[in-house]
C-alpha positions in Angstrom: 110.3 213.5 64.3 108.9 213.8 60.7 109.9 211.1 58.2 111.7 212.1 55.0 110.2 211.5 51.6 112.5 208.6 51.0 111.7 207.0 54.4 107.9 207.4 53.6 108.4 205.6 50.3 110.3 202.8 51.9 107.5 202.5 54.6 104.8 202.3 51.9 106.8 199.7 50.0 107.2 197.5 53.1 103.5 197.8 53.8 102.6 196.9 50.2 105.0 193.9 50.4 103.5 192.7 53.7 100.0 193.0 52.2 101.0 190.9 49.1 102.6 188.3 51.3 99.5 188.1 53.5 97.4 187.6 50.4 99.6 184.7 49.3 99.5 183.2 52.8 95.7 183.4 52.6 95.8 181.6 49.2 98.0 178.9 50.6 95.7 178.4 53.6 92.7 178.2 51.2 94.5 175.4 49.3 95.3 173.6 52.5 91.6 173.8 53.6 90.6 172.5 50.1 92.9 169.6 50.6 91.6 168.7 54.1 87.9 169.3 53.4 85.6 166.8 54.9 82.6 167.1 52.5 83.6 163.8 50.9 83.3 160.7 53.0 84.1 157.0 52.8 85.7 155.9 49.5 85.7 159.4 48.0 87.6 160.8 50.9 90.2 158.0 50.6 90.3 158.5 46.8 90.8 162.3 47.4 93.6 161.9 50.0 95.4 158.9 48.6 95.5 159.6 44.8 99.4 159.5 44.8 99.4 156.1 46.4 96.7 154.8 44.1 98.8 156.0 41.1 101.2 153.1 41.8 98.5 150.5 41.0 98.1 151.1 37.2 101.9 151.4 36.8 102.5 148.1 38.6 99.8 146.4 36.4 101.4 147.9 33.3 104.9 146.6 34.4 103.5 143.1 35.0 101.7 143.2 31.6 105.0 144.2 29.8 106.9 141.4 31.6 104.1 138.9 30.6 104.4 140.0 26.9 108.2 139.7 27.0 107.9 136.1 28.4 105.3 135.3 25.8 107.7 136.5 23.1 110.6 134.6 24.5 108.7 131.3 24.8 106.6 131.3 21.6 108.5 133.7 19.3 105.5 136.0 19.0 104.0 138.6 21.3 100.4 137.5 20.7 98.6 134.2 20.1 97.8 134.5 16.4 94.8 132.6 15.0 94.6 131.0 11.6 93.6 134.2 9.8 96.8 135.9 11.0 99.4 133.1 10.6 97.8 130.8 8.1 96.2 127.4 8.5 93.0 125.5 8.0 89.5 125.9 9.4 87.2 122.8 9.1 83.5 123.3 9.9 81.5 120.1 10.6 77.7 120.2 11.1 76.4 118.1 13.9 72.9 116.8 14.6 73.4 115.8 18.3 75.5 117.3 21.1 79.2 116.6 20.7 81.8 116.9 23.6 84.2 119.5 22.2 86.9 118.8 24.8 86.8 115.1 24.0 87.2 115.8 20.3 90.1 118.2 20.9 91.9 115.8 23.2 91.4 113.0 20.7 92.9 115.0 17.8 95.8 116.3 19.9 96.6 112.7 20.8 96.7 111.8 17.0 98.6 115.0 16.0 100.8 115.9 19.0 103.1 118.0 16.9 100.4 120.3 15.5 98.5 123.2 17.1 94.8 122.1 17.0 91.9 124.0 18.4 88.2 122.8 18.5 85.3 125.1 19.1 81.5 124.7 19.1 78.9 126.8 17.2 75.5 127.0 18.9 72.2 128.7 18.1 69.9 129.6 21.0 71.8 127.1 23.1 71.6 124.2 20.6 74.8 123.0 19.2 74.8 123.3 15.4 78.5 122.6 14.4 82.0 122.2 15.5 85.0 124.1 14.1 88.4 122.5 14.0 91.4 124.8 13.2 95.1 124.0 12.8 98.2 125.9 11.5 99.2 122.8 9.5 97.9 123.0 5.9 98.9 119.4 5.1 96.7 117.5 7.6 93.2 118.3 6.4 92.5 114.8 5.1 94.1 113.2 8.2 92.0 115.3 10.6 88.8 114.4 8.8 89.6 110.7 8.7 90.4 110.8 12.4 87.2 112.8 13.2 85.2 110.1 11.4 85.8 107.8 14.3 84.0 110.3 16.6 81.5 111.9 14.2 80.3 109.5 11.4 79.9 111.3 8.1 82.2 114.2 9.1 84.3 113.9 5.9 81.3 114.2 3.5 79.5 117.0 5.4 82.5 119.2 6.3 83.6 122.5 4.7 87.2 123.7 4.7 88.7 127.2 4.6 92.5 127.6 4.0 94.7 130.6 4.6 98.3 130.4 3.3 101.1 131.4 5.7 102.2 134.4 3.5 98.6 135.6 3.3 98.2 135.3 7.0 101.5 137.1 7.7 100.4 139.8 5.2 97.1 140.3 7.1 99.0 140.5 10.4 101.5 143.1 9.1 98.7 145.3 7.6 96.6 145.2 10.8 99.6 146.0 13.0 100.5 148.9 10.7 96.9 150.2 10.9 97.0 149.9 14.7 100.3 151.9 14.9 99.1 154.6 12.5 95.8 155.0 14.5 97.8 155.4 17.7 100.2 157.9 16.2 97.3 160.1 14.8 95.5 159.8 18.1 98.6 161.2 19.8 98.9 164.1 17.3 95.2 165.1 17.7 95.6 165.0 21.5 98.7 167.3 21.4 97.0 169.7 19.0 93.9 169.9 21.3 95.6 170.4 24.7 98.9 172.0 23.5 100.4 171.0 26.9 102.9 168.2 27.3 102.0 166.5 30.5 98.2 166.3 30.0 98.7 165.1 26.4 101.2 162.5 27.5 98.9 161.3 30.2 96.2 160.6 27.7 98.6 158.8 25.3 100.1 156.8 28.2 96.6 155.7 29.3 95.7 154.5 25.8 99.0 152.7 25.6 98.4 151.0 29.0 94.9 149.9 28.0 96.3 148.2 24.8 99.3 146.5 26.5 97.4 145.3 29.6 94.5 144.0 27.6 96.9 142.2 25.2 98.6 140.6 28.2 95.3 139.4 29.6 94.2 138.0 26.2 97.5 136.1 26.0 97.0 134.7 29.5 93.5 133.5 28.6 94.9 131.7 25.6 92.6 133.5 23.1 93.9 133.3 19.6 93.6 136.7 17.9 92.1 137.0 14.4 91.8 140.0 12.2 88.6 140.8 14.0 90.6 140.9 17.3 93.0 143.5 15.9 89.9 145.5 14.9 88.7 145.3 18.5 92.0 146.9 19.6 91.5 149.8 17.2 88.0 150.3 18.7 89.6 150.2 22.2 91.9 153.1 21.3 88.7 155.2 20.6 87.0 154.2 23.8 90.1 154.9 25.9 90.8 158.3 24.4 87.1 159.2 24.7 87.1 159.0 28.5 90.6 160.5 28.9 89.7 163.6 26.9 86.5 163.9 28.8 88.5 163.9 32.1 91.3 166.2 30.9 88.8 168.7 29.4 86.7 168.9 32.6 89.8 169.3 34.8 91.8 171.7 32.7 89.3 173.8 30.8 86.7 174.3 33.5 87.4 176.6 36.5 84.3 176.1 38.8 84.9 174.1 42.0 88.1 172.4 43.1 90.2 170.1 41.0 88.7 167.0 42.8 85.2 168.3 42.3 85.8 168.5 38.6 87.3 165.0 38.6 84.2 163.6 40.4 82.0 165.4 37.8 84.0 163.8 34.9 83.9 160.4 36.7 80.1 160.4 36.9 79.8 161.0 33.2 82.7 158.7 32.1 81.7 155.7 34.3 78.1 156.1 33.0 79.4 155.9 29.5 81.5 152.8 30.4 78.6 151.1 32.1 76.2 151.5 29.2 78.8 150.2 26.8 79.6 147.2 29.0 75.9 146.3 29.3 75.6 146.3 25.5 78.7 144.2 25.2 77.5 141.6 27.8 74.2 141.3 25.9 76.0 140.8 22.7 78.1 138.1 24.3 75.0 136.3 25.6 73.0 136.4 22.4 75.7 136.1 19.7 77.0 132.7 18.6 79.5 134.2 16.1 83.1 133.6 17.2 84.2 136.8 15.4 81.7 138.9 17.3 82.4 137.2 20.6 86.1 137.8 20.3 85.5 141.5 19.6 83.2 141.8 22.6 85.5 139.9 24.9 88.5 142.2 24.0 86.3 145.3 24.4 85.0 144.1 27.8 88.4 143.4 29.1 89.7 146.7 27.6 86.9 148.8 29.2 87.6 147.3 32.7 91.3 148.0 32.3 90.5 151.5 31.0 88.5 152.3 34.2 91.6 151.6 36.3 93.9 153.5 34.0 91.7 156.5 33.5 90.5 157.1 37.1 93.7 156.1 38.8 96.6 156.7 36.4 95.4 159.7 34.3 93.6 161.3 37.2 96.6 161.0 39.4 99.0 162.5 36.8 96.7 165.4 36.0 96.0 166.3 39.6 99.7 166.1 40.5 100.5 168.3 37.5 97.9 170.9 38.4 98.8 171.1 42.1 102.5 171.3 41.3 101.9 174.0 38.8 99.8 176.0 41.3 102.4 175.7 44.0 105.1 176.9 41.6 103.0 179.9 40.5 102.5 180.9 44.2 106.2 180.7 44.9 107.1 182.7 41.8 104.6 185.4 42.8 105.9 185.6 46.4 109.5 185.9 45.1 108.4 188.7 42.7 106.6 190.5 45.6 109.7 190.3 47.8 112.0 191.5 45.1 109.7 194.5 44.5 
């Protein structure tokens, strides 16, 4: 029995719908095959299949860092250990002609001045001790410190040089550097949003930079390092290093289309980790050769920050980006299937 024109149209529509559904099924099967591919082995296979679980690691570290900073603030009244240049105080430099036990001098002075915050460091050149630096936040004990040090280092009072930073000046330095850090972070966020014009990838980059700063700051506090203005400058540099690798990753994953998402992540990781490795080598060399406390503090902060950035970039940012792309692809497939069925 011949079919009517209407029945033939319905039959063609059903066939077309079945063809579209079959195409979408094939796409889903291809995605599943891409997820279960066995071309990567060992750590890369684990990294590929467990990225959602690995995403918890940087968030747990960030949470611990925030708790550590909160405890630091509650116990000391300040969220960082500020040095003399940021809170005011004295810095006494005493040249020495023979090796001096810095720990013995520091213990000796703390016994004489238990109520004051006193720190003693050594300055060396090519491994040979040249001077010791005594710093304190109390401006009124310069003469007392020098007189006490005379017992351990004869002639210290005559040979010493003293630098003084007033509390108001130190507080002013601290306020200005913190404002500079906040402004740099805000403008970094604006540039990232303008470049990607997508909320989730942009927020992933900003979150990664924020995590780098917070975790590095918590580690610096735990190590007892007293930050100077140079230390704040190191945090400004750290923002640049962090955003550099994050934008590299996001650009490779979002802008390029060749290969799978994980292939593009591995390509970005090869470049990004090479950049980090070369920078870390330069930092380590500077730490070995330089005797300047300012340079050493900058290098220590950058080294810690780069190690933290590796975790945050290749676990946190990568995990967020990959989840976002896969979720977006699944949603697009579902929308297309629904539209095909409705037609």
